[in-house]
Legacy VTK file of the C-alpha trace (Angstrom):
# vtk DataFile Version 3.0
C-alpha trace
ASCII
DATASET POLYDATA
POINTS 587 float
31.298 -7.597 0.498
34.160 -10.454 -0.114
32.652 -12.840 1.680
32.672 -14.505 4.545
30.588 -16.698 6.605
27.717 -16.555 8.987
25.942 -19.451 10.391
23.098 -19.274 7.767
25.855 -18.897 5.251
26.680 -22.581 5.960
23.935 -23.538 3.686
26.000 -24.128 0.597
29.544 -23.167 0.652
32.710 -21.935 2.068
33.706 -18.569 0.902
32.311 -15.870 -1.540
34.179 -13.220 -3.306
32.806 -9.713 -3.598
31.700 -8.336 -6.826
30.979 -4.709 -6.094
32.947 -1.584 -7.065
31.506 1.761 -6.438
32.728 5.103 -7.820
35.238 5.527 -5.008
36.812 2.279 -3.881
35.541 -1.225 -4.120
33.359 -2.056 -1.220
33.308 -5.759 0.461
29.584 -6.510 0.946
28.383 -9.017 3.340
27.682 -11.889 0.979
27.454 -15.541 1.051
27.145 -18.072 -1.850
24.403 -19.688 0.134
21.248 -17.965 0.838
20.407 -16.094 3.976
17.015 -15.813 5.532
13.996 -13.700 5.106
10.226 -14.256 5.512
9.522 -13.552 1.934
10.094 -17.254 0.604
10.637 -17.860 -3.040
9.329 -15.500 -5.691
7.947 -16.366 -9.009
10.691 -16.958 -11.512
11.506 -14.154 -13.857
13.839 -13.302 -16.724
14.951 -16.692 -17.999
12.832 -19.183 -16.043
12.002 -22.218 -18.244
9.042 -23.214 -15.965
7.437 -22.581 -12.711
9.609 -22.350 -9.712
9.918 -25.678 -7.926
11.571 -26.295 -4.518
12.992 -29.430 -3.163
11.093 -29.114 -0.024
7.588 -27.795 0.809
8.778 -25.735 3.905
6.951 -22.829 5.439
8.292 -19.244 4.837
7.211 -17.965 8.167
9.012 -18.884 11.404
7.557 -21.183 14.182
5.089 -19.159 16.516
6.095 -21.216 19.465
3.773 -22.084 22.315
4.009 -18.712 24.306
5.772 -20.202 27.117
9.041 -18.725 28.581
12.003 -20.963 29.604
13.988 -20.127 32.772
17.155 -19.796 30.739
16.847 -17.256 27.923
19.805 -18.305 25.713
19.928 -18.502 22.017
22.705 -20.802 20.546
23.992 -20.113 17.164
26.959 -21.351 14.892
28.898 -18.245 13.340
31.240 -19.715 10.867
34.842 -18.591 11.034
36.469 -15.845 13.272
35.225 -12.270 12.809
37.837 -10.081 11.492
37.068 -7.362 13.998
34.420 -6.091 16.140
35.284 -2.458 15.441
32.260 -1.106 13.734
34.246 0.995 11.254
36.205 -1.935 10.302
33.634 -4.675 10.096
32.755 -6.114 6.436
32.052 -9.845 6.825
28.728 -11.387 7.501
29.886 -13.047 10.616
31.032 -9.720 12.169
27.866 -7.791 10.795
25.748 -10.497 12.609
27.443 -9.350 15.929
27.460 -5.640 15.006
23.564 -5.606 14.704
23.340 -6.856 18.282
26.241 -4.531 19.809
25.454 -1.407 17.985
22.503 0.800 16.749
22.514 3.537 14.055
20.747 6.800 13.721
17.864 5.261 11.683
16.856 1.598 11.537
14.098 -0.189 9.562
10.989 -2.220 10.389
10.100 -5.763 9.359
8.709 -4.107 6.003
12.069 -2.324 5.521
10.532 1.098 6.126
13.019 3.539 7.578
12.110 4.195 11.322
13.855 6.108 14.092
16.784 4.563 15.750
19.097 6.714 17.994
17.589 9.723 16.225
14.006 10.188 17.257
13.424 12.306 14.245
15.162 14.067 11.395
14.570 16.827 8.907
15.595 17.084 5.336
16.213 20.325 3.488
14.171 21.365 0.532
16.995 20.678 -1.883
17.654 17.224 -0.342
21.393 18.089 0.628
21.152 18.475 4.303
19.756 16.012 6.846
19.332 17.161 10.536
19.209 14.302 12.934
17.652 15.015 16.428
18.995 12.464 18.912
17.011 10.787 21.684
18.271 10.281 25.241
20.218 7.094 25.122
23.458 5.765 26.870
26.278 3.468 25.936
26.604 0.298 27.966
29.093 2.053 30.210
26.150 4.468 31.334
27.726 7.601 29.408
25.327 9.554 27.084
25.372 8.999 23.399
26.026 12.400 21.943
26.093 14.125 18.413
29.958 14.440 18.586
30.281 10.726 18.615
28.703 10.538 15.175
31.018 13.311 13.912
33.899 11.215 15.029
32.826 8.042 13.819
31.823 9.337 10.312
35.125 11.082 9.923
36.959 7.997 10.899
35.153 5.998 8.444
36.245 8.207 5.521
39.923 8.606 6.970
42.131 6.906 4.468
44.615 5.827 7.296
41.828 3.763 8.752
41.293 2.118 5.504
37.680 0.992 6.121
36.371 -1.292 3.410
32.936 0.446 3.694
34.163 3.889 3.356
32.691 3.968 -0.207
29.152 4.293 1.254
30.086 8.036 2.259
30.888 9.187 -1.138
27.949 11.354 -1.317
28.856 13.109 1.828
30.260 16.630 1.258
34.035 16.464 1.238
34.284 12.844 1.471
35.125 12.251 -2.135
38.392 14.234 -1.642
39.492 11.563 1.038
38.192 8.548 -0.783
39.865 9.537 -4.008
43.277 9.681 -2.478
46.015 7.152 -3.527
46.292 4.830 -0.647
49.789 3.913 -1.654
50.985 7.422 -1.463
48.958 9.373 1.133
49.710 12.967 1.748
51.057 14.090 5.099
48.809 13.701 8.239
48.243 17.365 8.422
46.689 17.600 4.968
44.386 14.573 5.674
43.445 16.085 9.053
42.553 19.304 7.204
40.392 17.485 4.634
38.520 15.570 7.579
37.533 19.017 8.945
35.839 19.805 5.612
33.732 16.589 5.716
29.991 17.486 5.827
29.161 16.516 9.536
28.702 18.765 12.554
27.232 18.785 16.021
25.703 22.161 16.777
24.974 20.692 20.203
24.982 17.330 22.013
21.492 16.380 20.609
21.936 17.523 16.979
23.813 15.904 14.274
23.963 17.583 10.810
24.737 15.843 7.680
25.623 17.909 4.543
25.656 16.014 1.029
27.707 17.002 -1.942
24.542 16.328 -4.092
21.035 14.911 -3.243
21.061 11.297 -2.457
17.650 9.840 -2.123
19.051 6.550 -0.676
21.231 8.316 2.028
18.808 7.565 4.895
19.171 3.968 4.054
22.982 4.245 4.397
22.448 5.534 7.856
21.033 2.309 8.828
24.420 0.668 8.326
26.639 -0.561 11.239
29.536 1.423 10.032
27.480 4.753 10.830
26.881 3.987 14.399
28.206 6.297 17.093
31.763 5.477 18.409
33.119 6.950 21.718
36.568 8.023 20.982
38.004 7.501 24.409
36.761 3.885 24.099
37.997 2.874 20.765
41.403 4.286 21.117
42.193 2.313 24.169
44.117 -0.964 23.803
41.922 -4.011 23.613
38.771 -1.891 23.148
36.964 -4.649 21.430
38.002 -7.549 23.641
36.086 -9.289 26.408
35.120 -6.774 29.188
36.075 -3.700 27.351
33.335 -3.212 24.864
31.146 -0.166 24.917
27.878 -0.920 23.004
25.080 1.223 21.823
22.820 -1.752 20.880
20.647 -4.163 22.786
23.358 -6.542 23.699
26.910 -6.154 24.933
30.069 -8.318 24.514
30.649 -10.624 27.450
33.269 -12.962 26.052
35.233 -13.359 22.887
37.270 -16.529 23.128
39.057 -16.264 19.825
38.487 -19.149 17.347
36.113 -20.621 19.853
33.061 -18.677 20.891
31.536 -15.232 21.271
28.903 -14.582 24.032
26.665 -11.477 24.115
24.656 -10.422 27.077
21.448 -8.236 27.540
22.608 -4.454 27.607
20.800 -2.894 30.678
21.498 0.696 29.286
19.716 -0.026 25.972
17.151 2.670 25.289
14.605 0.411 24.016
12.580 -2.300 25.457
14.988 -4.761 27.132
15.975 -7.608 24.978
14.008 -10.833 25.837
16.997 -12.858 25.552
19.507 -12.742 28.300
22.400 -14.358 26.306
23.362 -15.152 22.634
26.068 -17.732 22.434
27.932 -17.942 19.111
30.082 -21.026 18.434
32.679 -20.649 15.826
32.528 -23.487 13.367
33.409 -23.397 9.714
32.264 -26.907 8.694
28.672 -26.910 7.529
28.176 -30.724 8.450
29.682 -29.933 11.813
27.068 -27.327 12.460
24.352 -29.536 11.219
25.411 -32.284 13.606
25.469 -29.768 16.441
21.916 -28.933 15.624
20.814 -32.551 15.523
22.716 -33.053 18.906
20.542 -30.142 20.286
23.687 -28.008 20.832
22.605 -25.052 18.833
19.016 -23.643 18.049
19.310 -22.845 14.271
21.391 -23.931 11.407
21.450 -23.368 7.577
20.719 -26.591 5.604
23.416 -27.685 3.219
22.227 -28.311 -0.365
23.279 -31.823 -0.229
21.017 -32.479 2.871
17.878 -30.761 1.821
16.087 -33.730 0.280
17.095 -36.016 3.340
15.903 -33.627 5.996
12.738 -32.796 4.082
11.971 -36.397 4.163
12.611 -36.963 7.822
9.411 -36.791 9.684
11.186 -35.573 12.953
12.927 -32.638 11.077
10.664 -31.566 8.228
8.391 -29.451 10.577
11.479 -27.581 11.795
12.436 -26.585 8.106
12.052 -22.892 7.289
12.227 -21.606 3.788
14.353 -18.564 3.530
15.389 -15.839 1.142
17.753 -12.880 1.135
18.135 -9.896 -1.042
21.106 -10.785 -3.085
22.093 -12.481 -6.352
24.713 -15.005 -7.896
26.102 -13.986 -11.260
28.798 -14.502 -13.643
30.370 -11.327 -15.480
32.039 -11.038 -18.935
35.469 -9.467 -19.109
34.890 -6.155 -20.864
38.260 -4.585 -19.874
40.121 -5.997 -22.838
38.810 -3.890 -25.701
39.978 -6.604 -28.195
38.230 -9.184 -26.204
35.197 -10.983 -28.010
32.673 -9.988 -25.202
33.943 -6.360 -25.024
33.258 -6.135 -28.842
29.838 -7.804 -28.895
26.762 -7.451 -26.897
25.240 -10.109 -29.194
27.765 -12.794 -27.785
27.061 -11.770 -24.173
23.328 -12.200 -24.677
23.990 -15.527 -26.430
25.785 -16.958 -23.591
23.202 -15.655 -21.048
20.220 -16.986 -23.056
21.767 -20.442 -23.510
21.577 -21.131 -19.717
18.523 -23.034 -18.319
18.501 -21.249 -14.940
15.521 -23.004 -13.639
17.106 -26.476 -14.087
20.278 -25.088 -12.479
18.136 -23.862 -9.373
16.253 -27.143 -9.180
19.286 -29.542 -9.474
22.593 -27.657 -8.412
20.714 -25.694 -5.689
18.121 -28.220 -4.846
15.450 -25.495 -5.024
17.132 -23.214 -2.611
17.123 -20.222 -4.829
14.960 -18.304 -7.246
15.752 -17.713 -11.009
17.011 -14.134 -11.484
16.754 -12.078 -14.679
18.068 -8.831 -13.202
19.829 -7.181 -10.216
17.027 -5.744 -7.936
15.683 -8.807 -6.024
12.094 -9.688 -4.880
11.206 -7.510 -1.801
13.173 -4.541 -2.761
11.485 -1.471 -4.435
12.508 -1.392 -8.037
12.162 -5.153 -8.486
10.856 -6.148 -11.932
9.798 -9.653 -12.174
9.148 -9.560 -15.978
12.661 -8.162 -16.721
15.479 -10.503 -17.951
16.881 -12.387 -20.791
14.816 -15.613 -21.220
16.253 -19.194 -21.639
15.907 -19.533 -25.505
18.445 -21.812 -27.104
17.080 -20.790 -30.605
17.447 -17.099 -29.997
20.873 -17.784 -28.285
21.989 -19.296 -31.579
20.769 -16.304 -33.483
22.640 -13.885 -31.043
25.734 -16.212 -31.215
25.873 -16.004 -35.094
25.455 -12.255 -35.158
28.130 -11.968 -32.381
30.648 -14.237 -34.278
30.174 -11.964 -37.370
30.530 -8.896 -35.365
34.040 -10.058 -34.067
35.174 -11.598 -37.305
34.829 -15.287 -36.525
32.918 -17.860 -38.574
32.582 -20.710 -36.176
31.828 -21.197 -32.539
34.934 -23.426 -32.312
37.080 -20.397 -32.842
35.981 -18.959 -29.497
38.791 -19.766 -26.859
37.232 -18.975 -23.603
37.798 -19.692 -19.787
35.287 -19.349 -17.022
37.084 -18.610 -13.484
35.614 -19.200 -10.109
36.694 -19.451 -6.404
36.639 -23.149 -5.442
33.826 -24.852 -3.614
31.647 -27.887 -4.308
28.741 -25.460 -5.119
30.751 -23.356 -7.456
32.382 -26.282 -9.211
28.826 -27.927 -9.796
27.559 -24.564 -11.063
30.484 -24.163 -13.487
30.076 -27.754 -14.730
26.427 -26.979 -15.394
27.147 -23.728 -17.213
29.856 -25.074 -19.443
27.594 -28.101 -20.448
24.902 -25.670 -21.227
27.159 -23.590 -23.472
28.572 -26.644 -25.112
25.026 -28.092 -25.782
23.084 -25.033 -26.691
25.871 -22.982 -28.328
28.372 -25.496 -29.605
31.091 -23.603 -27.619
33.594 -25.399 -25.565
34.525 -23.368 -22.376
37.252 -24.393 -20.223
37.230 -23.721 -16.554
39.726 -22.713 -13.714
39.012 -22.669 -10.083
41.240 -20.848 -7.516
41.297 -20.406 -3.683
39.293 -17.438 -2.742
41.987 -14.854 -2.043
43.898 -15.905 -5.219
40.691 -15.769 -7.317
39.610 -12.276 -5.944
43.256 -11.008 -6.931
43.120 -12.552 -10.367
39.535 -11.242 -11.036
40.589 -7.714 -10.035
43.949 -7.738 -11.946
43.564 -10.093 -14.922
40.066 -11.338 -15.142
39.035 -14.625 -16.863
36.810 -14.327 -19.890
33.873 -15.094 -17.614
34.096 -14.673 -13.805
31.911 -15.784 -10.832
30.669 -13.217 -8.400
27.935 -12.404 -5.969
26.181 -9.593 -4.269
23.961 -9.202 -1.248
22.669 -5.976 0.073
24.033 -3.466 2.190
20.875 -1.451 2.566
17.420 -2.019 1.108
17.479 0.336 -1.821
17.673 -0.189 -5.636
20.794 1.954 -5.672
22.631 -0.674 -3.828
21.942 -3.378 -6.506
22.502 -1.007 -9.455
24.558 2.093 -8.768
26.803 0.637 -6.097
27.532 -2.497 -8.112
27.686 -1.496 -11.833
27.834 2.450 -12.069
31.050 4.354 -12.767
32.865 1.772 -14.818
34.754 0.418 -11.834
33.050 -2.880 -11.653
35.437 -5.961 -12.235
33.850 -6.547 -15.686
34.914 -3.025 -16.775
31.175 -2.340 -17.759
30.787 1.365 -18.486
27.783 3.031 -19.793
27.218 6.895 -19.782
23.375 6.192 -19.973
23.358 3.776 -17.171
25.495 6.172 -15.088
23.181 9.164 -15.869
20.049 7.264 -14.996
21.397 6.342 -11.719
22.536 9.742 -10.843
19.171 11.311 -11.684
17.391 8.644 -9.753
19.544 9.400 -6.698
18.583 13.070 -6.880
15.052 12.473 -7.589
12.907 13.193 -4.377
9.584 11.867 -5.793
9.395 8.119 -4.927
7.583 7.068 -8.065
9.754 9.032 -10.520
12.795 7.906 -8.709
11.763 4.225 -9.055
11.044 4.643 -12.674
14.620 5.877 -13.340
16.199 2.948 -11.526
13.884 0.584 -13.393
15.092 2.307 -16.723
18.609 1.690 -15.625
17.998 -1.965 -14.807
16.429 -2.566 -18.291
19.450 -1.146 -19.899
21.778 -3.171 -17.810
20.009 -6.387 -18.705
19.953 -5.394 -22.416
23.760 -4.596 -22.325
24.337 -8.006 -20.538
27.571 -7.425 -18.946
26.732 -10.283 -16.718
24.534 -13.313 -16.433
22.268 -13.097 -13.521
21.626 -16.571 -12.310
19.466 -16.618 -9.137
18.380 -14.709 -6.232
19.420 -16.213 -2.962
17.178 -18.586 -1.074
17.487 -21.609 1.123
16.451 -23.550 4.125
17.087 -23.243 7.779
16.352 -25.701 10.701
14.842 -23.868 13.571
14.149 -25.347 16.977
10.418 -25.205 17.917
11.339 -23.334 21.180
12.738 -20.255 19.340
10.068 -17.805 19.484
9.494 -14.316 17.892
11.783 -14.463 14.933
11.065 -11.341 12.668
12.362 -12.018 9.245
13.306 -9.407 6.600
14.935 -9.482 3.088
17.984 -7.939 4.666
18.661 -10.958 6.804
21.447 -13.271 6.284
20.428 -15.136 9.424
16.756 -15.537 10.310
15.740 -12.728 12.588
19.238 -11.387 12.820
18.023 -7.763 12.630
15.628 -8.121 15.676
17.174 -10.764 17.887
16.234 -8.573 20.790
12.481 -9.613 20.162
13.364 -13.422 20.244
12.587 -15.518 23.212
13.052 -19.171 24.194
10.042 -21.109 25.144
9.973 -24.084 27.467
11.322 -27.439 26.055
LINES 1 588
587 0 1 2 3 4 5 6 7 8 9 10 11 12 13 14 15 16 17 18 19 20 21 22 23 24 25 26 27 28 29 30 31 32 33 34 35 36 37 38 39 40 41 42 43 44 45 46 47 48 49 50 51 52 53 54 55 56 57 58 59 60 61 62 63 64 65 66 67 68 69 70 71 72 73 74 75 76 77 78 79 80 81 82 83 84 85 86 87 88 89 90 91 92 93 94 95 96 97 98 99 100 101 102 103 104 105 106 107 108 109 110 111 112 113 114 115 116 117 118 119 120 121 122 123 124 125 126 127 128 129 130 131 132 133 134 135 136 137 138 139 140 141 142 143 144 145 146 147 148 149 150 151 152 153 154 155 156 157 158 159 160 161 162 163 164 165 166 167 168 169 170 171 172 173 174 175 176 177 178 179 180 181 182 183 184 185 186 187 188 189 190 191 192 193 194 195 196 197 198 199 200 201 202 203 204 205 206 207 208 209 210 211 212 213 214 215 216 217 218 219 220 221 222 223 224 225 226 227 228 229 230 231 232 233 234 235 236 237 238 239 240 241 242 243 244 245 246 247 248 249 250 251 252 253 254 255 256 257 258 259 260 261 262 263 264 265 266 267 268 269 270 271 272 273 274 275 276 277 278 279 280 281 282 283 284 285 286 287 288 289 290 291 292 293 294 295 296 297 298 299 300 301 302 303 304 305 306 307 308 309 310 311 312 313 314 315 316 317 318 319 320 321 322 323 324 325 326 327 328 329 330 331 332 333 334 335 336 337 338 339 340 341 342 343 344 345 346 347 348 349 350 351 352 353 354 355 356 357 358 359 360 361 362 363 364 365 366 367 368 369 370 371 372 373 374 375 376 377 378 379 380 381 382 383 384 385 386 387 388 389 390 391 392 393 394 395 396 397 398 399 400 401 402 403 404 405 406 407 408 409 410 411 412 413 414 415 416 417 418 419 420 421 422 423 424 425 426 427 428 429 430 431 432 433 434 435 436 437 438 439 440 441 442 443 444 445 446 447 448 449 450 451 452 453 454 455 456 457 458 459 460 461 462 463 464 465 466 467 468 469 470 471 472 473 474 475 476 477 478 479 480 481 482 483 484 485 486 487 488 489 490 491 492 493 494 495 496 497 498 499 500 501 502 503 504 505 506 507 508 509 510 511 512 513 514 515 516 517 518 519 520 521 522 523 524 525 526 527 528 529 530 531 532 533 534 535 536 537 538 539 540 541 542 543 544 545 546 547 548 549 550 551 552 553 554 555 556 557 558 559 560 561 562 563 564 565 566 567 568 569 570 571 572 573 574 575 576 577 578 579 580 581 582 583 584 585 586
C-alpha cells in the first residue's frame, strides 16, 4: 500500500512507497516506514541477527490499564498525518484513511485480539465442501441513517470494487472471485464499451438470494478469502448514498460501523461521533477527534502540551523521552506486521543480479541488521530474515540469510565468476530510495556495509516519493527500497500477494514459488497449508530477490487516562481496530 501516514506513522518518517504487485494489478497497501502498534512487542531476532535484540528503551508492550474511572467527556484526541485521499470505502488505500474506515464501516467478518476470524455483519457462514462457495448469513443491522443493511448492498459494493471504471487500488484482493479476473485484467488505458463492462460485472461471483443471504463464488479455492472479507473495501455500501453528490462529506455520511462522521474540515480535522444505530455494544467513546498534522515534531509537541492523547515517538527522540522521568512511564513498545526491505532489479536479464543469486546472497549477508536496528532505528524494530512477521501463522524465526562477512565474500567471488567479472571494483551499482532522514541514514549504513564487507562501492540516489515510485516501476535502480505492511493477517498477504506471479517490481519470477503458493491457497487443512507457505518462504529466502531488513516496531506515548486499548499485530495505530472499546478515565 504506497504509503501514507497515520499518526502512529509519525514515528520515523514522511512517506513510504508501495512494494506489492499481485497477479492482477499492483496494490497500494497501507504501509509506513515507521512502525505501527501491536501488543506483541519485539520478537527475538532471526535470519541475520548478529546478537540478541536490544532496544533503546525498556518500555512495556501492554497498554496502560487505567484506574477504571470514567471522565465526563469521552473524547479521544489523535493526530492523523496528512489529508485522507477519500472516505469512500472502495477508494481508500492510505493508512490515514484506513484508520477512519475502521471506525465508520464494518465488514462481513472481523477478527478478535488474537486475529481469529469472528462474525461481523455476518452472524455465521457456510463454506462448500470444495471450498469455492461461501454463504454469509447477515445479522439484523442498520446503517447510521436507520435503514437496514441488506445482502444486495454487498453485491453492489463488491461489483463496484472490481469495476475498472472505478479504478480502486485494492481491486486486486478480489482476483480469486469468480469472474473478477476478466475485469481486473482489462487494459485500463483502452477499456471496452460500458455495456461490455456491465455484462462482465453481471458474471462476477456474488449474489443475494434474499436480503439476509450473500453468496460468494470463487474461481478456485482460496483458504485466505475469509481474511480478505475483513478488509474495509469489502464493507456494504448503500448505492443511493454513495452516488449522491458530497456523500462522504460532513453531515452526509452513511456508516455501518461503531462511529459516524460528524465533521471533515479539509486539511484541518476529522471528528467522529458514536453511531447510535451500531448493532453491537455502543462505543464507550462519544467522539474521536483527529487533527491533521504532518510534522512528527509538531505532533510530539501537541502531546506534550496535552492537546492529543497518543503519538508515535520519532526515532531521534526515543532516548531522550525514555530518560525523562515524567514521560518514560507513558511509553508503549509497539510492533506491526510488516517489513522494510531492499529489492534487486531482476528485470534486466543482462544485469548482474538477474544473472547471479550468489551476488544477491552476498549483498544480503554483508549487512549487520542488528546494528542497523540498534543505531539507525534506535531499537524501534526487530531484525527480519524473511517475509512473514512474528504474530502471523507461518512465521519462521529461524529462517533467513545470516550476517556472515566471510560467507558473503565467498558468495561474492562465486557471483563475480558467474557474471564474468574478476574484481568487486568492476561492479557499478546504484541503490535508490524515496527521500527521508530515516531512509538516507539506512542507505548510508547499507553502502558502508557493502564497502567494508564486500569491497564494493555502491552509489545512492534519493528521489521525492512520487518520482521514486514511478522510477522503481518503470526503470528500477540496481537495488531499490520498499516496504510492506499487512492488509489481512494471513501468510498469503506477505508471500503470494507481494512476490508471486512475476509482477513484483524486482521482476522476481519462480514457477516453484508460485506453485507452492497456489497449492497453499487451495489447501483446506490448516497444518498442510502452513507447511506449503513455509516451503515457499524458504525458497524465497534462498533465491534472495530482496534483502529483508527488519519487521516494524516502535514506541508510542499514551496518556495514562486512555483506557481499554486492545492491541493487535494488524494495528498501525495502537488499538485502532477496537477504538469502540476505549474509554477515557478521569484526569
